[in-house]
KOLTOR-886752 format. One record per residue (C-alpha): residue number from 1; x, y, z; residue in three letters. Coordinates in steps of 0.001 Angstrom, whole numbers. Layout:
{doti NUM, {X, Y, Z}, 'ALA'}
...
end
This chain:
{doti 1, {117709, 108731, 116330}, 'MET'}
{doti 2, {120929, 106978, 115445}, 'THR'}
{doti 3, {123335, 109184, 113521}, 'GLU'}
{doti 4, {124001, 107719, 110100}, 'LEU'}
{doti 5, {127676, 107408, 109316}, 'THR'}
{doti 6, {129198, 105722, 106326}, 'ALA'}
{doti 7, {132489, 105947, 104526}, 'THR'}
{doti 8, {132441, 107479, 101054}, 'THR'}
{doti 9, {132717, 104560, 98635}, 'PRO'}
{doti 10, {135535, 104436, 96125}, 'ALA'}
{doti 11, {134215, 104849, 92607}, 'LYS'}
{doti 12, {134387, 101868, 90301}, 'ARG'}
{doti 13, {133252, 101407, 86703}, 'PRO'}
{doti 14, {129572, 100589, 86419}, 'ALA'}
{doti 15, {128547, 97436, 84590}, 'THR'}
{doti 16, {125300, 96491, 82899}, 'ALA'}
{doti 17, {124532, 94339, 85934}, 'ALA'}
{doti 18, {124684, 97424, 88172}, 'ASP'}
{doti 19, {121948, 99137, 86186}, 'TYR'}
{doti 20, {119864, 95971, 86199}, 'VAL'}
{doti 21, {120288, 95682, 89971}, 'ASN'}
{doti 22, {119130, 99276, 90389}, 'LEU'}
{doti 23, {115752, 98090, 89124}, 'MET'}
{doti 24, {115464, 95357, 91782}, 'LYS'}
{doti 25, {115006, 92520, 89257}, 'PRO'}
{doti 26, {113750, 89938, 91776}, 'ARG'}
{doti 27, {110897, 92219, 92770}, 'ILE'}
{doti 28, {110318, 93041, 89112}, 'MET'}
{doti 29, {109877, 89360, 88276}, 'MET'}
{doti 30, {107119, 88988, 90860}, 'LEU'}
{doti 31, {105480, 92235, 89762}, 'VAL'}
{doti 32, {105443, 91184, 86102}, 'VAL'}
{doti 33, {104211, 87688, 86918}, 'PHE'}
{doti 34, {101238, 88924, 88946}, 'THR'}
{doti 35, {100417, 91515, 86269}, 'ALA'}
{doti 36, {100371, 88793, 83604}, 'VAL'}
{doti 37, {98122, 86680, 85837}, 'ALA'}
{doti 38, {95724, 89619, 86170}, 'GLY'}
{doti 39, {95761, 90142, 82415}, 'LEU'}
{doti 40, {95057, 86450, 81737}, 'ALA'}
{doti 41, {92297, 86298, 84351}, 'ALA'}
{doti 42, {90589, 89360, 82892}, 'ALA'}
{doti 43, {90603, 87776, 79439}, 'SER'}
{doti 44, {89399, 84442, 80790}, 'GLY'}
{doti 45, {86551, 85901, 82821}, 'ILE'}
{doti 46, {85300, 88528, 80349}, 'THR'}
{doti 47, {86258, 87011, 77006}, 'GLY'}
{doti 48, {87943, 90286, 76047}, 'VAL'}
{doti 49, {91416, 89863, 74553}, 'THR'}
{doti 50, {94305, 92183, 73759}, 'MET'}
{doti 51, {96352, 91994, 70599}, 'HIS'}
{doti 52, {99452, 89976, 71544}, 'PRO'}
{doti 53, {101776, 92841, 70601}, 'ALA'}
{doti 54, {99805, 95326, 72711}, 'MET'}
{doti 55, {99714, 92872, 75614}, 'ALA'}
{doti 56, {103489, 92442, 75392}, 'ALA'}
{doti 57, {103989, 96219, 75422}, 'ILE'}
{doti 58, {101685, 96535, 78437}, 'ALA'}
{doti 59, {103702, 93906, 80301}, 'VAL'}
{doti 60, {106922, 95697, 79321}, 'LEU'}
{doti 61, {105442, 98918, 80710}, 'ALA'}
{doti 62, {104758, 97210, 84039}, 'VAL'}
{doti 63, {108340, 95898, 84128}, 'ALA'}
{doti 64, {109760, 99349, 83369}, 'LEU'}
{doti 65, {107500, 100922, 86003}, 'GLY'}
{doti 66, {108657, 98431, 88609}, 'SER'}
{doti 67, {112273, 99062, 87691}, 'GLY'}
{doti 68, {111741, 102822, 87841}, 'ALA'}
{doti 69, {110304, 102612, 91351}, 'ALA'}
{doti 70, {113219, 100402, 92407}, 'GLY'}
{doti 71, {115775, 102887, 91088}, 'ALA'}
{doti 72, {114064, 105790, 92886}, 'ILE'}
{doti 73, {113988, 103726, 96077}, 'ASN'}
{doti 74, {117712, 102996, 95809}, 'MET'}
{doti 75, {118450, 106672, 95127}, 'TRP'}
{doti 76, {116629, 107801, 98264}, 'TYR'}
{doti 77, {117858, 104980, 100500}, 'ASP'}
{doti 78, {121519, 105205, 99452}, 'ALA'}
{doti 79, {122493, 106686, 102834}, 'ASP'}
{doti 80, {121161, 103786, 104885}, 'ILE'}
{doti 81, {122072, 101169, 102273}, 'ASP'}
{doti 82, {125708, 102168, 102715}, 'ALA'}
{doti 83, {125534, 101326, 106433}, 'ILE'}
{doti 84, {123598, 98054, 106391}, 'MET'}
{doti 85, {125837, 95135, 105511}, 'SER'}
{doti 86, {123222, 93345, 103408}, 'ARG'}
{doti 87, {122774, 96387, 101129}, 'THR'}
{doti 88, {126250, 97924, 101128}, 'ALA'}
{doti 89, {127143, 96249, 97827}, 'THR'}
{doti 90, {124213, 97783, 95943}, 'ARG'}
{doti 91, {125146, 99919, 92910}, 'PRO'}
{doti 92, {125016, 103342, 94613}, 'ILE'}
{doti 93, {126694, 102632, 97996}, 'PRO'}
{doti 94, {129336, 100519, 96265}, 'SER'}
{doti 95, {130343, 103553, 94207}, 'GLY'}
{doti 96, {129378, 102181, 90791}, 'ALA'}
{doti 97, {126407, 104429, 89988}, 'VAL'}
{doti 98, {126079, 108087, 91079}, 'PRO'}
{doti 99, {122918, 108929, 93016}, 'LYS'}
{doti 100, {121826, 111570, 90495}, 'GLU'}
{doti 101, {122164, 109084, 87658}, 'GLU'}
{doti 102, {119950, 106575, 89453}, 'ALA'}
{doti 103, {117281, 109217, 90066}, 'LEU'}
{doti 104, {117390, 110369, 86446}, 'THR'}
{doti 105, {117083, 106795, 85277}, 'MET'}
{doti 106, {114105, 106189, 87569}, 'GLY'}
{doti 107, {112273, 109331, 86474}, 'LEU'}
{doti 108, {112804, 108725, 82756}, 'ILE'}
{doti 109, {111731, 105100, 83044}, 'MET'}
{doti 110, {108633, 106188, 84981}, 'SER'}
{doti 111, {107538, 108486, 82191}, 'GLY'}
{doti 112, {108296, 105973, 79454}, 'VAL'}
{doti 113, {106450, 103159, 81230}, 'SER'}
{doti 114, {103284, 105183, 81776}, 'VAL'}
{doti 115, {103317, 106459, 78172}, 'MET'}
{doti 116, {103768, 102941, 76799}, 'LEU'}
{doti 117, {100911, 101631, 78926}, 'MET'}
{doti 118, {98639, 104437, 77714}, 'TRP'}
{doti 119, {99500, 103771, 74064}, 'LEU'}
{doti 120, {99137, 99993, 74414}, 'ALA'}
{doti 121, {95935, 99896, 76455}, 'SER'}
{doti 122, {94015, 102739, 78068}, 'ASN'}
{doti 123, {94211, 105707, 80418}, 'TRP'}
{doti 124, {93015, 103761, 83474}, 'LEU'}
{doti 125, {95815, 101188, 83296}, 'ALA'}
{doti 126, {98327, 104009, 82711}, 'ALA'}
{doti 127, {96982, 105976, 85690}, 'ALA'}
{doti 128, {97144, 102917, 87944}, 'LEU'}
{doti 129, {100722, 102264, 86826}, 'LEU'}
{doti 130, {101677, 105883, 87561}, 'ALA'}
{doti 131, {100013, 105601, 90972}, 'MET'}
{doti 132, {101877, 102400, 91824}, 'SER'}
{doti 133, {105238, 103956, 90898}, 'ILE'}
{doti 134, {104506, 107031, 93014}, 'ALA'}
{doti 135, {103202, 104882, 95860}, 'TYR'}
{doti 136, {106428, 102880, 96133}, 'TYR'}
{doti 137, {108958, 105466, 94995}, 'GLY'}
{doti 138, {107536, 108336, 97030}, 'TRP'}
{doti 139, {104883, 107337, 99564}, 'PHE'}
{doti 140, {106473, 104144, 100895}, 'TYR'}
{doti 141, {110141, 105073, 100427}, 'THR'}
{doti 142, {110079, 108734, 101455}, 'MET'}
{doti 143, {107055, 109021, 103739}, 'VAL'}
{doti 144, {106387, 105695, 105448}, 'LEU'}
{doti 145, {109578, 103663, 105666}, 'LYS'}
{doti 146, {111460, 105815, 108168}, 'ARG'}
{doti 147, {108429, 107075, 110101}, 'ARG'}
{doti 148, {106152, 104204, 111098}, 'THR'}
{doti 149, {106253, 100524, 111978}, 'ALA'}
{doti 150, {103225, 100149, 109707}, 'GLN'}
{doti 151, {105417, 100987, 106714}, 'ASN'}
{doti 152, {105176, 97479, 105270}, 'ILE'}
{doti 153, {101447, 97159, 105937}, 'VAL'}
{doti 154, {100457, 100454, 104287}, 'ILE'}
{doti 155, {103258, 100376, 101746}, 'GLY'}
{doti 156, {102330, 96861, 100693}, 'GLY'}
{doti 157, {99666, 98331, 98434}, 'ALA'}
{doti 158, {102407, 99363, 96001}, 'ALA'}
{doti 159, {103213, 95747, 95174}, 'GLY'}
{doti 160, {99541, 94787, 95067}, 'ALA'}
{doti 161, {98635, 96978, 92072}, 'PHE'}
{doti 162, {100130, 94882, 89205}, 'PRO'}
{doti 163, {97240, 92389, 88772}, 'PRO'}
{doti 164, {94778, 95303, 88872}, 'VAL'}
{doti 165, {96847, 97091, 86221}, 'ILE'}
{doti 166, {96883, 93945, 84094}, 'GLY'}
{doti 167, {93118, 93603, 84428}, 'TRP'}
{doti 168, {92537, 97267, 83573}, 'ALA'}
{doti 169, {94794, 96977, 80529}, 'ALA'}
{doti 170, {92475, 94325, 79084}, 'VAL'}
{doti 171, {89029, 95607, 80052}, 'THR'}
{doti 172, {89414, 99271, 80948}, 'GLY'}
{doti 173, {87825, 98673, 84350}, 'ASN'}
{doti 174, {88669, 97134, 87722}, 'THR'}
{doti 175, {85901, 94857, 89056}, 'PRO'}
{doti 176, {85794, 93027, 92376}, 'LEU'}
{doti 177, {87877, 90110, 91086}, 'ASP'}
{doti 178, {90760, 92453, 90264}, 'ALA'}
{doti 179, {90689, 93889, 93781}, 'TRP'}
{doti 180, {90589, 90390, 95288}, 'ILE'}
{doti 181, {93919, 89732, 93577}, 'LEU'}
{doti 182, {95106, 93060, 94996}, 'PHE'}
{doti 183, {93994, 92005, 98497}, 'ALA'}
{doti 184, {95867, 88706, 98277}, 'ILE'}
{doti 185, {99173, 90482, 97656}, 'ILE'}
{doti 186, {98355, 93200, 100186}, 'PHE'}
{doti 187, {97833, 90718, 103040}, 'PHE'}
{doti 188, {100729, 88528, 101852}, 'TRP'}
{doti 189, {103281, 91347, 102109}, 'THR'}
{doti 190, {103465, 91731, 105938}, 'PRO'}
{doti 191, {104109, 88064, 106824}, 'PRO'}
{doti 192, {106474, 87787, 103875}, 'HIS'}
{doti 193, {108569, 90800, 104812}, 'PHE'}
{doti 194, {108365, 90418, 108581}, 'TRP'}
{doti 195, {109805, 86901, 108314}, 'ALA'}
{doti 196, {112808, 88503, 106629}, 'LEU'}
{doti 197, {112920, 91335, 109154}, 'SER'}
{doti 198, {113318, 88810, 111976}, 'LEU'}
{doti 199, {116657, 88020, 110372}, 'LEU'}
{doti 200, {117672, 91616, 109616}, 'ALA'}
{doti 201, {116077, 93703, 112382}, 'HIS'}
{doti 202, {119424, 94646, 113925}, 'LYS'}
{doti 203, {120438, 96118, 110596}, 'GLU'}
{doti 204, {117284, 98251, 110546}, 'TYR'}
{doti 205, {117851, 99286, 114162}, 'ALA'}
{doti 206, {121351, 100417, 113225}, 'LYS'}
{doti 207, {119903, 102951, 110755}, 'VAL'}
{doti 208, {116813, 103824, 112832}, 'SER'}
{doti 209, {114286, 102396, 110384}, 'VAL'}
{doti 210, {111234, 101495, 112513}, 'PRO'}
{doti 211, {110475, 98021, 111224}, 'MET'}
{doti 212, {108103, 96105, 113475}, 'LEU'}
{doti 213, {110750, 93955, 115252}, 'PRO'}
{doti 214, {112678, 97139, 116055}, 'VAL'}
{doti 215, {109721, 99029, 117528}, 'THR'}
{doti 216, {107596, 96235, 119033}, 'HIS'}
{doti 217, {110022, 93356, 119452}, 'GLY'}
{doti 218, {110440, 90001, 117798}, 'THR'}
{doti 219, {107735, 88226, 119802}, 'LYS'}
{doti 220, {105101, 90737, 118707}, 'ALA'}
{doti 221, {106345, 90382, 115140}, 'THR'}
{doti 222, {105940, 86618, 115205}, 'ARG'}
{doti 223, {102389, 87072, 116497}, 'LEU'}
{doti 224, {101571, 89573, 113750}, 'GLN'}
{doti 225, {102915, 87146, 111154}, 'ILE'}
{doti 226, {100438, 84460, 112125}, 'ILE'}
{doti 227, {97533, 86935, 112362}, 'LEU'}
{doti 228, {98177, 88259, 108867}, 'TYR'}
{doti 229, {98695, 84743, 107545}, 'THR'}
{doti 230, {95263, 83710, 108829}, 'VAL'}
{doti 231, {93686, 86696, 107072}, 'VAL'}
{doti 232, {95717, 85985, 103933}, 'LEU'}
{doti 233, {94576, 82372, 103721}, 'VAL'}
{doti 234, {90945, 83445, 104155}, 'ALA'}
{doti 235, {91273, 86121, 101457}, 'VAL'}
{doti 236, {93037, 83663, 99139}, 'SER'}
{doti 237, {89875, 81537, 99083}, 'LEU'}
{doti 238, {87667, 84446, 97980}, 'ALA'}
{doti 239, {88251, 83712, 94251}, 'PRO'}
{doti 240, {86415, 80428, 94745}, 'LEU'}
{doti 241, {83282, 82316, 95811}, 'ALA'}
{doti 242, {83331, 84771, 92900}, 'THR'}
{doti 243, {84222, 82257, 90206}, 'GLY'}
{doti 244, {87627, 83794, 89567}, 'LEU'}
{doti 245, {89344, 80658, 90851}, 'GLY'}
{doti 246, {88515, 77128, 89810}, 'GLY'}
{doti 247, {89366, 73674, 91099}, 'TRP'}
{doti 248, {93075, 73923, 90330}, 'ILE'}
{doti 249, {93337, 77264, 92093}, 'TYR'}
{doti 250, {91277, 75963, 95008}, 'GLY'}
{doti 251, {93568, 72970, 95526}, 'ALA'}
{doti 252, {96716, 75121, 95370}, 'VAL'}
{doti 253, {95319, 77823, 97662}, 'ALA'}
{doti 254, {94076, 75325, 100241}, 'THR'}
{doti 255, {97175, 73123, 100351}, 'LEU'}
{doti 256, {99760, 75922, 100344}, 'LEU'}
{doti 257, {97648, 78009, 102698}, 'GLY'}
{doti 258, {97769, 75207, 105263}, 'LEU'}
{doti 259, {101537, 74935, 104823}, 'VAL'}
{doti 260, {101929, 78709, 105258}, 'PHE'}
{doti 261, {99858, 78519, 108435}, 'LEU'}
{doti 262, {102033, 75674, 109705}, 'ALA'}
{doti 263, {105143, 77787, 109098}, 'PHE'}
{doti 264, {103658, 80759, 110924}, 'SER'}
{doti 265, {102548, 78635, 113909}, 'VAL'}
{doti 266, {106031, 77124, 114170}, 'ALA'}
{doti 267, {107511, 80618, 113927}, 'LEU'}
{doti 268, {105247, 81855, 116734}, 'LEU'}
{doti 269, {106458, 79044, 118967}, 'ARG'}
{doti 270, {110091, 79713, 118119}, 'SER'}
{doti 271, {112521, 82369, 119293}, 'LYS'}
{doti 272, {113394, 83530, 115796}, 'ALA'}
{doti 273, {114892, 87013, 115915}, 'GLY'}
{doti 274, {115602, 86927, 119658}, 'ASP'}
{doti 275, {119122, 87452, 120923}, 'ASP'}
{doti 276, {120774, 84059, 121150}, 'GLY'}
{doti 277, {117998, 82330, 119216}, 'ALA'}
{doti 278, {118892, 78780, 118160}, 'PRO'}
{doti 279, {120162, 78425, 114619}, 'GLY'}
{doti 280, {117197, 76209, 113796}, 'ALA'}
{doti 281, {114790, 79006, 114710}, 'ASP'}
{doti 282, {116618, 81507, 112513}, 'MET'}
{doti 283, {116600, 78960, 109703}, 'LYS'}
{doti 284, {112843, 78626, 110223}, 'LEU'}
{doti 285, {112404, 82380, 109718}, 'ALA'}
{doti 286, {114426, 82214, 106503}, 'ARG'}
{doti 287, {112467, 79201, 105262}, 'ASN'}
{doti 288, {109193, 80980, 106039}, 'THR'}
{doti 289, {110358, 83943, 103974}, 'PHE'}
{doti 290, {111408, 81717, 101075}, 'LEU'}
{doti 291, {108195, 79681, 101220}, 'PHE'}
{doti 292, {106134, 82877, 101118}, 'SER'}
{doti 293, {107660, 83677, 97714}, 'ILE'}
{doti 294, {106827, 80198, 96426}, 'LEU'}
{doti 295, {103311, 80574, 97852}, 'TYR'}
{doti 296, {102542, 83750, 95913}, 'LEU'}
{doti 297, {104084, 82470, 92689}, 'PHE'}
{doti 298, {102057, 79253, 92957}, 'ALA'}
{doti 299, {98819, 81068, 93757}, 'LEU'}
{doti 300, {99072, 83436, 90809}, 'PHE'}
{doti 301, {100509, 80648, 88686}, 'GLY'}
{doti 302, {97292, 78706, 89277}, 'ALA'}
{doti 303, {95253, 81744, 88174}, 'VAL'}
{doti 304, {97404, 82079, 85069}, 'LEU'}
{doti 305, {97245, 78397, 84147}, 'VAL'}
{doti 306, {93485, 78159, 84616}, 'GLU'}
{doti 307, {92650, 81178, 82485}, 'HIS'}
{doti 308, {95427, 81023, 79882}, 'ALA'}
{doti 309, {95241, 77277, 79262}, 'ALA'}
{doti 310, {91458, 76913, 79326}, 'GLY'}
{doti 311, {91503, 74897, 82551}, 'LEU'}
{doti 312, {89204, 77161, 84532}, 'HIS'}
{doti 313, {86370, 75126, 86041}, 'PHE'}
{doti 314, {84585, 77217, 88707}, 'PRO'}
{doti 315, {83925, 75625, 92081}, 'VAL'}
{doti 316, {80740, 77613, 92663}, 'ILE'}
{doti 317, {78012, 76673, 90213}, 'GLY'}
{doti 318, {80174, 74031, 88519}, 'ALA'}
end
């Protein structure tokens, strides 16, 4: 294993932005968005509705839970964040926020988020929220990330819980449709993150984190990206069979799924991540990563629009 060495950062005054960044706001936005989509779909499918104030509190609880998990992750990973150039400016390694303060913040926010969810909805949604926080903050961060190349595959479940939590908050149960939304995010996570890891794998190698390009090479990673993308596109069409997705969703899932496949095929044929890879190939990896974010937002946006705006017209049995 590579010995981790990093200079002790000079302390600087923390700003409000530092505490926001501890919560990984970009991840939080995606988490909240998919939770809201799950909540809207549950209401649209079952006809059960939450009081708007209770729904808002439930969404706030999801946001706080996501932020709590992010803060715990940054607390635990502060040692390697200080060494990797792309993370060295984060609040803890930059010297703005003490590690103990970040952990305290994460733990308090965890408790508050679960309590709010319980008060606003039901025990099942609260339990699922608690599980998702523990899954990311403990299981992925502390158990998987530094031990196995399958860290992203197994750990991807953490980010897949929000639509299930949103569904449970409305109905108190988690039917097949909720778990289909879970599966979409679960199979989306590996190609999404591995496209990024093709750009940053040397950083992970420097701190001995066994991301797939580090342990199996960039060529194997590009192959895994296309395999998972094929599965993802197939799973993304499952809502059409159950009635969860209508014509709008079907058009979005089909069109963007084909584009995602085209990106992954081009990536397989490229040398992205290889030593001396052409700049165009590295740009392709970055564009694949960025498109994957658009893909998930659009997919869940279609679910949200159909069920929240009364535009849900099922493909099966229409």
